C-alpha positions in Angstrom: 0.0 0.0 0.0 1.4 3.4 -1.0 1.6 6.4 1.3 -1.3 8.0 -0.6 -3.4 4.9 -0.3 -2.5 4.8 3.4 -3.7 8.4 3.9 -7.0 7.7 2.0 -7.5 4.5 4.1 -7.1 6.3 7.4 -9.4 9.2 6.5 -12.0 7.0 4.9 -12.4 4.4 7.6 -11.1 6.0 10.8 -11.6 9.7 10.5 -15.3 9.3 11.2 -16.2 10.1 14.8 -17.6 13.4 15.6 -18.7 14.7 19.0 -20.1 17.9 20.4 -19.9 18.8 24.1 -22.9 20.1 25.9 -21.2 23.5 26.0 -22.1 25.0 22.6 -18.9 27.1 22.4 -16.8 24.0 21.8 -16.3 22.8 18.2 -17.1 19.5 16.7 -14.2 17.1 16.3 -13.1 14.4 13.9 -10.6 11.8 15.0 -8.2 9.5 13.1 -6.7 6.6 15.1 -3.3 5.6 13.7 -2.2 2.0 13.9 1.4 1.2 15.0 3.5 -1.7 16.2 3.7 -2.3 19.9 6.1 0.1 21.5 8.5 -2.1 23.5 11.1 -0.6 25.8 13.8 1.2 23.8 11.4 2.2 21.0 12.1 5.6 19.5 8.6 6.9 20.1 9.3 10.3 18.7 10.2 8.8 15.3 7.3 6.4 15.5 5.0 9.4 16.0 6.6 11.4 13.2 6.4 8.5 10.7 2.8 8.0 11.5 1.6 11.6 11.3 3.7 12.9 8.4 1.4 13.7 5.5 -1.7 13.4 7.6 -1.6 16.3 10.1 -2.4 19.9 9.5 -1.6 23.0 11.5 -3.9 23.2 14.5 -4.5 19.5 14.8 -4.1 17.8 18.2 -2.0 14.7 18.3 -3.2 12.6 21.2 -0.7 10.0 22.5 -1.2 7.2 25.0 0.8 7.9 28.2 1.3 4.1 28.7 2.7 3.7 25.2 5.3 6.4 25.9 6.1 5.2 29.4 6.6 1.6 28.1 8.9 2.9 25.2 10.9 4.9 27.8 11.4 1.7 29.9 9.2 3.0 32.8 8.1 -0.5 33.6 8.7 -2.6 36.7 8.7 -6.4 37.0 6.5 -7.0 40.0 7.6 -10.7 40.3 10.7 -9.6 42.2 8.9 -7.4 44.7 8.7 -8.4 48.4 5.3 -7.2 49.8 5.0 -5.6 53.2 2.4 -6.5 55.7 0.4 -3.4 54.7 0.4 -4.5 51.1 -0.7 -8.0 52.1 -3.6 -6.6 54.2 -4.7 -4.4 51.4 -4.8 -7.4 49.0 -6.4 -9.8 51.4 -8.9 -7.6 53.3 -9.4 -4.3 51.4 -9.6 -5.8 48.0 -11.3 -9.1 48.7 -13.7 -7.8 51.3 -14.2 -4.0 51.2 -14.1 -3.7 47.4 -15.8 -7.0 46.6 -18.7 -6.7 49.0 -19.1 -3.0 49.7 -17.4 -0.5 47.4 -17.7 -2.6 44.3 -21.5 -2.8 44.5 -21.7 0.8 45.8 -19.8 2.1 42.7 -21.8 -0.1 40.4 -18.9 -2.2 39.2 -19.9 -5.0 36.9 -20.7 -8.4 38.3 -17.8 -9.8 36.4 -15.3 -7.4 38.0 -16.8 -7.9 41.5 -16.3 -11.6 41.0 -12.7 -11.0 40.1 -12.2 -8.9 43.2 -13.6 -11.7 45.4 -10.8 -13.9 44.2 -8.2 -11.1 44.0 -4.7 -12.8 43.8 -3.2 -12.6 47.2 0.5 -13.1 46.4 0.7 -11.2 43.0 -1.9 -8.7 44.3 0.2 -7.9 47.4 3.3 -7.3 45.2 1.3 -5.0 43.0 0.0 -3.1 46.0 3.5 -2.8 47.4 4.5 -1.1 44.1 1.5 1.2 44.4 2.4 2.1 48.0 5.9 3.0 46.9 5.1 5.0 43.7 1.5 6.3 44.4 1.1 6.4 48.2 -1.4 4.8 50.6 -4.6 6.5 49.4 -4.1 5.7 45.7 -3.1 2.1 46.7 -6.7 1.7 48.0 -8.1 2.0 44.5 -9.2 -1.2 42.9 -7.0 -0.6 39.9 -4.8 1.9 38.1 -3.4 3.2 41.3 -2.0 6.7 40.7 -1.9 5.9 37.0 0.0 2.7 37.4 -1.2 0.3 34.7 -0.8 -3.4 34.2 -3.1 -4.0 31.2 -1.7 -4.7 27.8 1.7 -5.4 29.3 3.4 -8.8 29.4 4.2 -11.2 32.3 4.3 -9.4 35.6 5.2 -5.9 34.3 3.5 -2.7 35.5 3.8 0.6 33.8 4.7 3.7 35.8 3.2 7.0 34.7 5.4 9.8 33.4 6.9 12.1 36.0 7.0 15.1 33.6 4.4 14.5 30.9 4.2 18.2 30.0 7.9 18.2 29.1 7.5 15.1 26.9 4.5 16.7 25.1 6.5 19.8 24.4 9.4 17.8 23.0 7.1 15.8 20.7 5.5 19.1 19.5 8.9 20.7 18.8 10.2 17.5 17.1 7.3 17.4 14.7 7.6 21.1 14.0 11.3 20.8 13.1 10.8 17.8 10.9 7.6 18.7 9.1 7.1 22.5 9.6 3.5 21.7 10.8 2.5 23.4 14.0 0.4 20.9 16.0 -0.6 20.5 19.6 0.2 17.4 21.6 -1.9 15.9 24.3 -0.9 12.9 26.5 -3.8 11.0 27.8 -4.6 8.1 30.2 -7.8 6.0 30.1 -8.3 6.5 33.9 -11.4 8.6 34.2 -12.0 12.2 35.2 -15.5 12.9 36.4 -17.3 16.2 35.6 -20.0 18.2 37.3 -20.6 21.2 35.1 -17.2 23.0 35.2 -15.8 21.0 38.1 -13.5 18.2 37.0 -12.0 15.7 39.4 -9.6 13.0 38.3 -8.7 9.7 39.9 -5.0 10.2 39.0 -2.7 13.3 38.7 -3.1 15.6 35.7 -1.1 18.7 34.7 -4.0 20.2 32.9 -5.3 23.4 34.6 -8.8 23.0 35.9 -8.6 19.2 36.6 -8.1 18.4 40.2 -6.9 15.0 41.5 -9.0 13.4 44.2 -7.6 9.9 43.7 -9.8 7.2 45.2 -12.5 9.7 46.2 -13.0 10.9 42.6 -13.8 7.3 41.5 -16.1 6.6 44.4 -18.1 9.8 44.3 -18.0 10.1 40.5 -19.5 6.6 40.2 -22.1 7.0 43.0 -23.3 10.4 41.7 -23.2 9.1 38.1 -21.0 12.0 37.0 -19.8 12.2 33.4 -16.7 10.0 33.0 -14.0 10.8 30.4 -10.4 9.8 29.8 -7.9 12.0 31.6 -5.8 14.4 29.7 -2.5 14.2 31.6 -0.7 17.1 29.8 -1.3 19.4 26.7 1.0 21.8 25.0 -1.6 24.5 24.3 -2.7 27.0 26.9 -5.6 27.8 24.7 -7.2 24.4 25.3 -9.4 24.7 28.4 -10.0 21.7 30.7 -13.5 21.0 29.2 -12.1 21.0 25.7 -9.1 18.8 26.7 -11.5 16.3 28.3 -13.7 16.3 25.2 -10.7 15.7 23.0 -9.5 12.9 25.3 -13.0 11.3 25.1 -13.0 11.5 21.3 -9.6 9.9 21.1 -10.4 7.1 23.5 -13.6 6.3 21.6 -11.7 5.7 18.3 -8.6 4.1 19.8 -10.2 1.2 21.5 -8.7 -1.0 24.3 -6.1 -3.1 22.6 -6.5 -6.7 23.9 -8.7 -5.5 26.8 -9.4 -2.9 29.4 -7.9 -4.9 32.3 -5.1 -7.4 32.9 -7.8 -10.0 33.3 -9.4 -9.1 30.0 -6.0 -9.3 28.2 -5.3 -12.7 29.8 -8.7 -14.0 28.7 -8.2 -12.7 25.2 -5.1 -14.9 24.8 -6.5 -17.7 27.0 -3.6 -17.7 29.4 -2.9 -16.7 33.0 -2.6 -13.1 33.9 1.2 -13.3 34.2 1.6 -15.5 31.1 0.9 -12.9 28.5 4.0 -12.5 26.3 5.6 -9.7 24.2 4.8 -11.8 21.1 1.1 -12.1 22.0 0.8 -8.3 22.4 2.7 -7.7 19.2 0.2 -9.9 17.3 -2.8 -7.5 17.9 -3.6 -4.1 16.5 -2.4 -1.1 18.6 -3.5 2.5 18.2 -1.3 4.7 20.5 -1.9 7.8 18.4 -5.0 9.7 17.5 -5.2 12.9 15.3 -8.0 15.1 16.5 -9.2 17.9 14.2 -11.6 20.7 14.9 -14.4 20.8 12.3 -14.8 24.4 11.1 
C-alpha cells in the first residue's frame, strides 16, 4: 500500500467520529486513530509518531498520545515478580480488595458483576506485590483503589510488568511538538492521555489520577467513588497538553473522542487481556501483544 493509499485508508475508515460537548462554544471534532506496532522498551517513540503523522496532520491538529505507550517505550516498567510485599500490602490485598471492594465499594460504585467476582478472588501473592509497588510510587490513598493506582497500569503489558506514569508529561508533550515542527514544519498541539477517568459536574472536574491540565483536580480514590455514586460524566484523563488555549473542558472532550476511536487493545484490564489470549494473567508475552492491533496515536481535528 502506497503512502497515498494509506492516507486515504485512514481518512475514509477511521476519520469518522464526531462529538459535540454540551457546551455550545466548543467545536465538533473528527478523529483518526493511527495503527502502530507495539512500543516495547527502547522504541524511538518520537520517530514512530513522526512517521505515523507525516502527510496526515495539518496546522492546529491535536496529536493525542497514550501515556502508557510512551512510558513503556521509555522503559518505565517494573517487574512485579521480584517485589517483596510488606504487611500493609498483604492486608490491602487480602482484606481491602477481597472484602471491602468486593462486598461494599464494588456494588456501591456499580462495578460489573464480572469485576466484582474478580475482586472476590483477587490474587493474594501477586496482588500484594502490586499493592507494594502502588504504595511506593503512588502512596497509601491511591493504593486503596481497585486498579490503576495513581496511574500505574498493568493492562496490555506482558508477564508481571507494571507501567509507571510519566513524571513530567508536559515536558514530553513539548518535546514531541517541537520535534514534529522541526521535521515537518507543521504546528500541531500534543496531548498525552490516560484511560483513567475524570468525572465532571458542570465546570468542576475531578480525576482519579494526577493531571497537569489546569482545571482538573486529582481526588484519587474519592474521585472514582463519588464520580460513580453520583453518576457524574466520566471521560479519559488528559495528563498534559501543549496549548494554553485548550481549556479543561475541551481537553476532556478531545480525550474522550480519542479514546472512543482508539479502543482498548487486547482488553481494558489485565484479566481481559489474559482471557483474550486464553492464558494466565502473568503469562501474556511480548509476542502475544505484538500480534494484535495497537493505536497509540490519534489525530483530532476541529471541524470548522
